[in-house]
Structures are given as structure tokens and as C-alpha cells.
C-alpha positions in Angstrom: 160.9 130.7 107.2 163.5 131.7 109.8 166.7 129.7 110.5 165.2 128.6 113.9 162.1 127.4 112.2 164.2 125.3 109.7 166.0 123.7 112.6 162.7 122.6 114.1 160.9 121.7 110.9 159.3 118.4 110.3 160.6 117.0 107.0 158.5 113.8 106.8 154.9 112.9 106.9 153.5 109.4 107.2 150.9 107.9 104.8 148.5 107.5 107.7 148.7 111.2 108.6 148.4 112.4 105.0 145.3 110.1 104.5 143.7 111.3 107.7 143.1 114.8 106.3 144.0 114.9 102.6 142.3 118.2 102.0 144.7 120.0 104.3 147.6 119.4 102.0 148.8 120.2 98.5 150.4 117.0 97.2 153.1 117.0 94.5 154.4 113.9 92.6 158.0 114.2 91.7 159.0 110.9 90.0 161.3 110.6 87.0 161.5 107.3 85.2 165.2 106.3 85.1 166.0 102.8 83.7 169.1 101.0 84.9 172.1 101.5 82.6 172.7 98.7 80.1 176.2 99.9 79.4 178.5 102.7 80.6 177.1 106.0 79.6 173.5 104.7 79.1 171.6 107.7 80.4 167.9 107.7 79.7 165.8 109.7 82.1 162.1 110.3 81.2 159.3 112.4 82.6 157.4 110.5 85.3 154.1 112.0 84.1 152.9 108.7 82.6 153.7 106.9 85.9 151.6 109.5 87.8 148.8 109.3 85.3 148.6 105.5 85.7 148.0 105.7 89.4 148.5 108.5 91.9 147.4 109.9 95.3 144.0 111.6 94.9 144.3 115.3 94.3 148.0 115.2 93.6 149.7 116.9 90.6 152.9 116.0 88.8 155.9 118.2 89.2 158.2 117.6 86.2 161.8 117.6 87.4 162.9 117.4 83.8 160.7 120.3 82.8 159.5 123.3 84.8 161.4 122.2 87.9 164.8 122.2 86.2 166.9 125.1 84.7 166.4 125.7 81.0 169.3 125.9 78.6 171.7 123.6 80.4 173.3 120.4 79.3 172.7 118.8 82.7 169.4 117.1 83.2 168.5 118.1 86.7 170.0 121.6 87.2 168.1 123.6 89.8 166.1 126.6 88.5 166.7 130.1 89.8 164.6 130.9 92.9 162.0 133.0 91.1 161.7 130.4 88.3 161.2 127.6 90.9 158.5 129.7 92.6 156.9 130.3 89.2 156.8 126.6 88.5 154.9 126.0 91.7 152.5 128.8 90.9 151.8 127.3 87.5 150.7 124.1 89.2 148.3 126.1 91.3 150.3 125.8 94.5 149.2 128.6 96.9 151.8 130.6 98.8 150.6 129.3 102.1 150.1 125.7 101.0 151.0 122.8 103.3 153.2 121.0 100.8 153.7 117.2 100.7 156.0 115.6 98.0 156.1 112.0 97.1 157.5 109.7 94.4 157.6 106.1 93.2 161.4 105.8 93.5 162.6 105.3 97.0 162.0 108.9 98.1 165.0 110.3 96.2 163.1 112.3 93.6 160.8 113.8 96.3 163.8 114.7 98.4 165.3 116.5 95.3 162.3 118.8 95.1 162.2 119.2 98.9 165.8 120.3 98.9 165.2 122.8 96.0 162.3 124.3 97.9 164.2 124.4 101.2 166.9 126.3 99.5 164.5 129.1 98.7 162.8 129.2 102.1 159.7 127.1 101.2 158.9 124.3 103.7 157.5 121.0 102.6 157.4 117.4 103.8 158.3 114.2 102.0 155.9 111.2 102.2 157.8 108.6 104.2 157.8 105.4 102.1 156.4 107.2 99.0 153.7 105.8 96.8 154.7 102.2 97.7 153.8 102.8 101.3 150.5 104.5 100.3 149.4 101.5 98.2 150.7 99.0 100.8 148.2 100.5 103.2 145.5 100.1 100.5 144.8 103.9 100.6 142.7 105.5 97.8 144.3 105.9 94.4 143.2 107.8 91.3 144.1 107.4 87.6 144.0 109.6 84.6 144.5 113.3 84.2 144.2 115.8 87.1 141.4 118.3 87.3 142.5 121.6 85.9 144.1 123.9 88.6 144.1 127.6 88.3 147.6 129.1 88.4 148.4 131.2 91.5 150.4 134.3 91.9 154.1 133.6 91.9 156.3 134.7 94.7 159.3 136.8 93.9 162.4 137.9 95.8 162.8 134.5 97.5 166.2 133.8 99.2 169.0 131.5 98.1 170.1 129.8 101.3 173.3 128.5 99.8 172.4 124.8 100.0 174.0 123.9 96.7 177.6 123.7 95.5 179.1 123.8 92.0 182.1 122.1 90.3 184.6 124.8 91.4 183.5 124.4 95.0 184.1 120.6 94.8 187.4 121.0 93.1 188.5 123.4 95.9 187.8 120.7 98.5 189.6 118.0 96.4 192.6 120.1 95.9 192.8 121.1 99.6 192.1 124.8 99.0 188.8 124.7 101.0 187.7 122.7 104.0 185.1 120.0 103.7 184.3 116.4 103.0 182.8 114.9 99.9 180.1 112.3 100.4 178.9 110.0 97.6 175.3 108.9 98.0 175.5 106.1 95.4 175.6 102.4 96.1 178.8 100.8 97.2 179.2 99.1 93.8 178.9 102.5 92.0 181.3 104.1 94.5 183.8 101.3 93.9 183.4 101.5 90.1 182.6 97.8 89.8 179.1 98.3 88.4 177.9 99.7 85.1 177.4 103.4 85.3 175.2 105.9 83.5 178.0 108.4 83.4 181.2 109.0 81.4 183.5 107.4 83.9 183.2 104.9 86.8 184.0 105.4 90.4 183.8 108.3 92.8 185.4 111.8 93.1 188.8 111.4 94.7 188.8 111.7 98.4 185.1 111.0 98.9 183.4 109.0 101.6 180.4 106.7 100.9 177.0 106.9 102.5 174.6 105.2 100.2 171.1 106.8 100.1 169.4 103.4 99.8 171.1 102.2 103.0 169.2 104.8 104.9 165.9 103.1 104.2 164.4 100.0 105.8 161.5 98.4 103.9 161.2 101.7 102.0 160.8 103.8 105.1 163.5 106.1 106.4 165.4 104.6 109.3 165.2 106.2 112.8 167.2 109.3 113.5 169.3 107.4 116.0 170.2 104.7 113.5 171.0 107.2 110.7 173.2 109.1 113.2 175.1 105.9 113.9 175.5 105.2 110.2 176.7 108.7 109.5 179.2 108.6 112.3 180.6 105.3 111.0 180.9 106.6 107.4 182.0 110.1 108.2 184.2 109.7 111.3 187.1 112.1 111.6 186.0 114.1 108.5 186.1 117.9 108.0 183.0 120.0 107.7 181.1 121.1 105.8 179.8 118.0 104.0 179.2 118.3 100.3 176.9 115.5 99.1 176.8 114.2 95.6 175.6 111.3 93.5 175.0 110.9 89.8 172.7 113.8 89.1 172.1 115.5 92.5 169.1 113.4 93.3 170.0 110.5 95.7 172.3 113.0 97.5 169.1 114.9 98.5 167.7 111.9 100.3 171.0 111.8 102.3 170.6 115.5 103.0 167.1 115.0 104.3 168.2 112.2 106.5 171.1 114.2 107.9 168.8 117.2 108.5 166.6 115.0 110.6 169.7 114.1 112.8 170.5 117.8 113.3 173.1 118.5 110.7 173.1 122.0 109.3 176.6 121.9 107.7 175.6 120.2 104.5 175.2 121.1 100.8 174.6 119.2 97.6 176.7 119.3 94.5 174.1 119.9 91.9 175.9 118.7 88.8 177.3 115.6 90.6 178.8 112.9 88.5 176.9 113.8 85.3 179.0 117.0 85.2 182.2 115.8 86.9 182.8 112.7 84.8 182.3 114.6 81.6 185.7 116.4 82.1 188.5 113.8 81.9 190.8 116.3 83.7 188.8 116.1 86.9 190.1 113.4 89.4 188.1 110.1 89.9 189.0 107.0 91.8 187.9 103.4 91.6 188.5 100.6 94.1 189.9 97.2 93.4 187.5 94.3 93.4 188.6 93.1 96.8 188.3 96.5 98.4 184.9 97.0 96.7 183.6 93.6 98.0 184.7 94.5 101.5 182.7 97.8 101.4 179.6 95.9 100.2 179.9 93.4 103.1 179.8 96.3 105.7 176.6 95.9 107.8 173.7 98.2 106.9 171.1 97.0 109.3 
């Protein structure tokens, strides 16, 4: 896909549109089960396959973000695979090179956005189901249970581009130290940003110098807010900040929903820190900041409507 095409791409699809012609799309389910932490450092992600098997959109297949759709041999749970490995994972699921891809999840559109961003980075277009499976079931649309029909693997594409939509720890450290331009944007909730809530990670708070634009705040009743409203919220959160924007969260997942929302508003100066806080907090030498309780409460009272 050309740069011009990416600027004009449609990144969302409604449940109504998907249901109107289900055979025209290849549908991937990208949920990971991720319980809330019971104590700091309580990190327990599990494959969402059982969730998919219990109930899913007819004809969909599960894309395992902890398995074939993550890099092997890394200590981080959601590291992106190399472009050819990502293409091979799609082919293994029977995704044709010319498929009209739709991705959905059961978790507030964050997991679907993660896979969407990975594919976008290698030049493969896809759309995320607005509202996810919750919206699908809310409309009482058809649901299947059990295992999927066997799909024949397709030929994997090779030589796909890396469009540079990801950043690593050194890139982030360069921004923090002032050696590179940019602004860090944390996509976690205000409580996580402030460091007042229990965290899955080694340390509480946010990377020093970050702004906060919570991914959940971009949804209203599970649906992505209008582009005008998201643009207003981004302007409020990111006023007078340098570009590019480097988005992060806990594991490079919620940040991808913020990326999707900003792409819809016309931003093309954004990247996602893949390792996010799972990687950053593991090194005690890397700077983190927490907010006092009063400052944290003030952030949480900011209007999100």
C-alpha cells in the first residue's frame, strides 16, 4: 500500500457493515486474557483462544498474540515479530494475500488495535471492528462456538516493508535525555500514570516527561469517539508538545488504540514503543515518575466526555 493510500485508509468497520456481507471479509480474533493485578508485579497474560472458542463471530479465527503473532525468544510478552514472520503467521491461518481483513477482540479494541498496528507497519491494510465483540453481541448478531473449520495455509508473502512505526528503548531514552525530538505519551489510565494504582510492572508511574492520553478515554460506550472529539482530547493532552509522538503503555497494546485513534484524526507523526513499561520498569536505572495523591486526583477529575 502506498503512503497516499495509508493516509486515506479506513481503519474501522461497524458491526452492521461486517454483518451485512460476512463472506467478503476474513475475520481475525485477537484477544488476550489479562486479569487485573492483585499486587505490584502480578503479570498473568494468557492466550485468548478459550475465550474465542466459547463464542465468536462466525467464520473468524483466533490470532494468538502470545504465540505466532509475537517474536520468539524474547523476555517480553508482546514483542512484534519480524515482517516475514508476521506474514507467515497470517498465512498459517489461511489468510489470503488479497484478503479484506477485519480484526476484533473482547477487550476494548486494544488487542485488535495491536494486531492492526503490526500489520500496518508491514504494509498490510486491515480494519478494526468498532466496539468489538461486545458491540456484535449487543446487536444480537450471529455467534458460533467451538473449534473453527480447518483452514488451508496460504503462501506467505516475503520482502514486506518495515515502515518504522515502532520504537525501542534507546529511542525513548534519547527523547527523555533531550538528545532527540519528540514527546512520550502514556496510554494507561490516569491512576496508572500517577502511580496510585496497583501495577503489573516492576515499578509504578510513568516514564519521566510523559503526557497522558488514556486509551479508554477515547471510547464512549465501547465505541471509538468521533474524530472531532478525539482531536479535541488530543489537543488538550498534547498542547505545546514536540513531534514525533512516541506512544507507550504497559506492553505496547493500549498504545496501539491511541495510535489508531490519532491516525483517524490525520496524525502521521506517531510511533509505538514496543517494550513499553514491561521493558522500561525492569531496569531500575531508567527514569520513572509518580504523582502525589492530590495531583493524581486532579488528573482523574479532568473531563473525558
